[in-house]
C-alpha positions as CSV (number, residue, x, y, z in Angstrom):
1,M,-11.4,0.7,71.1
2,A,-15.1,1.2,70.3
3,S,-16.2,4.3,68.5
4,Q,-16.6,7.4,70.7
5,S,-20.0,8.7,71.4
6,Q,-21.3,11.2,68.9
7,N,-21.7,13.7,71.7
8,E,-18.2,13.9,73.0
9,W,-19.1,16.7,75.5
10,A,-21.9,14.9,77.3
11,S,-21.1,13.7,80.8
12,P,-19.6,10.2,80.5
13,S,-21.2,7.2,82.2
14,F,-19.0,4.7,83.9
15,T,-19.6,1.0,84.1
16,Q,-18.1,1.1,87.6
17,G,-17.8,3.8,90.3
18,P,-20.2,6.3,91.9
19,P,-22.2,9.0,90.2
20,K,-20.3,12.2,89.4
21,G,-19.8,14.3,92.5
22,S,-21.4,11.8,94.8
23,R,-19.9,12.2,98.3
24,Q,-21.1,8.8,99.4
25,G,-19.4,7.3,96.3
26,R,-16.2,9.2,96.9
27,V,-16.0,8.1,100.5
28,R,-16.6,4.5,99.4
29,L,-13.9,4.6,96.8
30,E,-11.5,6.2,99.3
31,N,-12.2,3.4,101.7
32,V,-11.5,0.9,99.0
33,R,-8.2,2.6,98.2
34,R,-7.2,2.5,101.9
35,V,-8.0,-1.2,102.2
36,E,-6.5,-2.3,98.9
37,N,-3.7,0.4,98.7
38,R,-4.5,1.1,95.1
39,S,-5.1,4.2,92.9
40,G,-6.1,4.9,89.3
41,F,-3.8,6.6,86.8
42,G,-5.4,8.0,83.8
43,I,-4.4,9.3,80.4
44,V,-6.3,10.2,77.2
45,Q,-6.0,7.8,74.2
46,A,-4.6,9.9,71.4
47,N,-4.1,8.4,67.9
48,E,-0.5,7.8,68.7
49,F,-1.5,5.7,71.7
50,Q,-3.4,3.3,69.5
51,D,-0.2,2.5,67.7
52,L,1.7,1.7,70.9
53,G,-1.2,-0.3,72.5
54,R,-1.8,-0.6,76.3
55,G,1.4,-2.4,77.1
56,P,3.7,0.6,77.6
57,F,1.1,2.4,79.8
58,E,0.6,-0.7,81.9
59,E,4.3,-1.0,82.3
60,L,4.6,2.6,83.4
61,C,1.8,2.0,86.0
62,E,3.8,-1.0,87.3
63,L,6.9,1.1,87.7
64,A,5.0,3.9,89.4
65,S,3.5,1.3,91.8
66,K,7.0,0.0,92.8
67,A,8.4,3.5,93.2
68,V,5.6,4.9,95.3
69,G,4.4,1.8,97.2
70,V,0.8,2.2,95.9
71,R,-0.8,0.0,93.2
72,F,-1.7,2.2,90.2
73,S,-4.2,0.8,87.8
74,P,-4.2,2.1,84.2
75,F,-7.3,4.1,83.0
76,V,-7.5,5.1,79.3
77,A,-10.1,7.8,78.6
78,T,-11.5,9.0,75.2
79,S,-11.5,12.7,76.2
80,Y,-10.1,15.1,78.8
81,R,-13.7,15.7,79.9
82,E,-14.1,12.0,80.7
83,L,-10.7,12.0,82.5
84,S,-11.6,15.0,84.6
85,S,-14.9,13.5,85.5
86,A,-13.3,10.3,86.6
87,L,-10.9,12.2,88.8
88,E,-13.7,14.2,90.3
89,S,-15.8,11.1,91.0
90,G,-13.0,9.4,92.8
91,E,-12.4,6.7,90.2
92,L,-9.0,8.2,89.5
93,D,-6.3,9.7,91.7
94,L,-3.8,10.7,89.0
95,A,-4.4,12.1,85.6
96,W,-2.3,13.6,82.8
97,L,-4.2,16.8,81.9
98,P,-3.8,19.9,79.8
99,P,-3.9,23.3,81.6
100,I,-7.6,24.2,81.1
101,P,-9.0,21.1,82.9
102,T,-6.3,21.5,85.5
103,I,-7.3,25.1,86.2
104,D,-10.9,24.0,86.6
105,L,-10.0,21.2,89.1
106,I,-7.8,23.6,91.1
107,A,-10.5,26.2,91.3
108,R,-13.0,23.6,92.7
109,D,-10.4,22.3,95.2
110,L,-10.6,18.8,93.7
111,A,-7.0,18.4,92.5
112,S,-3.6,20.1,92.0
113,P,-0.6,19.5,89.8
114,L,2.1,17.3,91.3
115,A,4.7,18.0,88.5
116,I,4.9,19.4,85.0
117,P,7.2,18.3,82.2
118,A,10.0,20.6,81.0
119,R,10.6,20.0,77.3
120,R,14.1,21.3,76.4
121,G,14.0,23.2,79.6
122,A,10.6,24.9,78.9
123,T,7.5,24.5,81.0
124,T,5.3,26.4,78.5
125,Y,4.5,26.2,74.8
126,H,2.5,28.2,72.2
127,A,-0.6,27.7,70.0
128,A,-0.5,28.2,66.2
129,L,-3.1,28.7,63.5
130,I,-1.8,26.7,60.5
131,V,-2.9,26.7,56.8
132,R,-1.8,24.9,53.7
133,R,1.1,26.5,51.9
134,G,-0.4,29.0,49.5
135,G,-3.6,29.3,51.6
136,P,-5.0,32.3,53.4
137,K,-2.5,35.0,54.3
138,S,-4.3,36.8,57.2
139,I,-6.7,36.1,60.0
140,E,-9.4,38.0,58.1
141,G,-8.8,35.6,55.2
142,L,-10.0,32.8,57.4
143,R,-13.6,34.2,57.6
144,G,-16.1,31.7,56.2
145,R,-13.5,28.9,56.0
146,R,-13.4,25.4,57.6
147,A,-11.5,25.0,60.9
148,A,-10.0,21.9,62.5
149,W,-9.7,21.8,66.3
150,V,-8.3,19.1,68.7
151,Q,-11.1,19.1,71.3
152,R,-13.0,21.5,73.5
153,D,-10.6,21.2,76.5
154,S,-7.5,21.6,74.4
155,A,-5.7,24.9,75.2
156,A,-3.5,25.2,72.0
157,G,-6.0,23.1,69.9
158,Y,-9.1,25.1,70.7
159,L,-9.5,27.5,73.6
160,V,-6.5,29.8,73.4
161,P,-6.8,30.5,69.6
162,R,-10.5,31.2,70.0
163,M,-9.9,33.5,73.0
164,N,-7.4,35.5,70.9
165,L,-9.6,35.7,67.9
166,A,-12.4,37.0,70.1
167,A,-10.0,39.5,71.6
168,K,-9.4,40.9,68.1
169,G,-13.1,41.6,67.7
170,H,-14.1,38.5,65.8
171,D,-17.4,36.7,66.5
172,V,-16.0,33.2,67.1
173,L,-19.4,31.6,67.1
174,R,-20.0,32.7,63.5
175,F,-16.5,33.3,62.1
176,F,-16.0,29.9,60.5
177,A,-18.3,28.2,58.1
178,R,-17.6,24.7,59.5
179,E,-15.7,23.4,62.6
180,L,-14.3,19.9,63.0
181,F,-13.1,18.2,66.2
182,V,-10.4,15.6,65.4
183,H,-9.1,14.5,68.8
184,S,-5.3,15.0,68.3
185,H,-2.8,17.5,67.1
186,A,-1.5,15.1,64.5
187,S,-5.0,14.8,63.1
188,V,-5.3,18.6,62.9
189,V,-2.2,18.7,60.8
190,D,-3.5,15.9,58.6
191,A,-6.9,17.6,58.2
192,V,-5.3,20.8,56.9
193,V,-2.8,19.0,54.6
194,N,-5.5,16.7,53.2
195,G,-7.9,19.6,52.5
196,D,-10.5,18.5,55.0
197,A,-10.0,21.9,56.7
198,D,-8.7,25.3,55.6
199,V,-7.1,26.2,59.0
200,G,-6.2,24.2,62.1
201,A,-5.1,24.9,65.6
202,T,-2.1,23.0,67.1
203,Y,0.8,23.4,69.5
204,C,4.3,24.7,68.7
205,H,7.5,25.9,70.5
206,V,9.0,29.2,69.6
207,D,12.6,30.5,70.0
208,A,13.7,33.7,71.5
209,N,13.1,35.5,68.2
210,G,9.5,34.3,68.0
211,N,10.3,31.8,65.2
212,I,8.8,28.2,65.3
213,A,11.6,25.9,66.5
214,R,9.5,22.7,66.6
215,S,5.9,21.6,66.4
216,S,3.7,18.9,65.0
217,W,4.8,19.9,61.5
218,V,8.4,21.0,62.2
219,D,11.0,18.5,63.3
220,E,13.6,18.8,66.1
221,G,16.1,20.3,63.6
222,G,13.7,23.1,62.6
223,R,12.9,21.6,59.2
224,V,9.3,21.9,57.9
225,M,8.1,18.4,57.3
226,R,4.6,19.2,56.0
227,P,3.5,21.8,53.4
228,L,2.1,24.2,56.0
229,D,2.5,27.8,57.1
230,A,1.7,29.4,60.5
231,L,-0.5,32.5,60.2
232,T,0.1,33.5,63.9
233,T,1.0,32.1,67.3
234,F,-0.4,32.6,70.8
235,G,1.1,32.1,74.2
236,P,2.8,31.1,76.3
237,I,0.6,28.3,77.6
238,P,1.5,26.0,80.6
239,N,2.5,22.5,79.7
240,D,0.3,19.5,80.5
241,A,0.7,18.2,84.1
242,L,0.4,15.1,86.2
243,V,-2.5,16.1,88.4
244,G,-3.3,14.4,91.7
245,S,-6.6,14.3,93.5
246,N,-6.8,16.2,96.7
247,E,-8.2,13.0,98.3
248,L,-4.9,11.3,97.7
249,P,-2.9,10.9,100.9
250,A,-0.1,13.5,101.3
251,A,2.5,10.8,101.6
252,T,1.4,9.3,98.3
253,R,1.3,12.7,96.6
254,A,4.9,13.3,97.8
255,G,6.0,9.9,96.7
256,V,4.7,10.5,93.2
257,T,6.4,13.8,93.0
258,R,9.7,12.3,94.2
259,W,9.4,9.6,91.5
260,L,8.8,12.1,88.8
261,L,11.7,14.3,89.8
262,A,14.2,11.4,89.8
263,L,12.9,9.0,87.1
264,D,14.6,5.7,86.6
265,P,15.7,5.1,83.0
266,A,12.8,2.7,82.2
267,S,10.2,5.1,83.5
268,R,11.9,8.0,81.6
269,G,11.8,6.1,78.4
270,L,8.1,5.2,78.8
271,F,7.0,8.7,79.6
272,E,8.9,9.9,76.5
273,R,7.2,7.4,74.3
274,L,3.7,7.9,75.7
275,L,3.6,11.6,76.5
276,G,6.6,13.2,75.0
277,A,8.0,14.1,78.4
278,S,10.9,12.8,80.5
279,D,12.1,15.7,82.7
280,F,9.7,17.0,85.4
281,R,9.6,20.0,87.7
282,V,7.4,21.3,90.5
283,P,5.3,24.2,89.2
284,S,5.3,27.5,91.0
285,P,1.9,28.8,92.4
286,E,1.9,31.5,89.7
287,H,2.3,29.0,86.8
288,Y,-1.4,29.1,85.7
289,V,-2.3,32.6,86.7
290,S,-2.1,34.3,83.3
291,L,-4.1,31.6,81.5
292,E,-6.6,31.5,84.4
293,H,-7.4,35.2,84.0
294,A,-7.7,34.9,80.3
295,L,-10.0,31.9,80.6
296,R,-12.2,33.6,83.2
297,A,-12.6,36.6,80.8
298,A,-13.4,34.3,77.9
299,R,-16.0,32.4,79.7
300,A,-17.7,35.5,80.9
301,R,-18.1,36.5,77.3
302,G,-19.1,33.0,76.1
303,H,-15.9,32.7,73.9
304,D,-15.3,29.1,75.1
305,A,-18.7,27.9,73.9
306,L,-19.1,25.2,71.3
307,P,-19.8,26.5,67.8
308,P,-23.5,26.2,66.6
309,E,-24.6,22.6,65.9
310,S,-25.2,23.5,62.2
311,R,-21.5,24.5,61.9
312,R,-19.9,21.7,63.9
313,S,-19.0,18.2,63.2
314,L,-17.2,15.5,65.2
315,R,-14.8,12.9,63.8
316,T,-15.3,9.7,65.8
317,R,-12.3,7.7,66.9
318,T,-12.2,4.1,66.0
319,S,-9.9,1.3,66.9
320,G,-6.9,0.8,64.7
């Protein structure tokens, strides 16, 4: 895939489809869907997706089409910002999104979650700030260091850690000397291990005692696979969700949810390979409330803003 734009956060331009937010365009696309009985299904291309190629995702869309009775076309975005914009414009009807963009779409009455994955029975996870073994021992020790983030819309990989740092009284716009966006959790781990960053933000799962049970650097057996330590964890955070446009007919939304709640073996295996999820549940109305309140407070104080240009860099994604 071609290199990503140097400005990841600019509004994306699509080669097809209406201008963002265009009512005329959304109506036109809705009419096309009704005539052709088709919908778009979108995910973000992470580094792991490059290794698998488009084949598994195309196969998953075919299985979804057969199960629901609507033809789903695969759409691979370079960022969650692009994916959300495509859903808003009407180019997509389904999208795999983390909690922050999902909350934004719900608030604007554009979309809602159809189902969320339960990983080992848990529908939430935590964020962690990680350092190389022998590195800084406290949050204050991170001042003036280099930080690696996933991307701006990542809950565990950017927003939640920054919100918590701000809540502790730190000026997050000036706390770090340099901030790097690397697009995936695996790349955050690599950046810290390789010395490109002194601290990174990524996801983890904690047990009842608050210990890290598994993460991007701890395997399923609890063994530490990379020379890293977690300074602190934040959470819980709602899992990613399969989000459906509110323009999608109710019967189709219900069909997608039924498919997810009773996946066939082939679909289950593909979801596991692509998105690390194979068991789905319907979220309660309160599932996002806690994070929604925290995000509202953070935005009111500017804590979700990008770091200054002079302290920020973007690692572009190139085809493998």
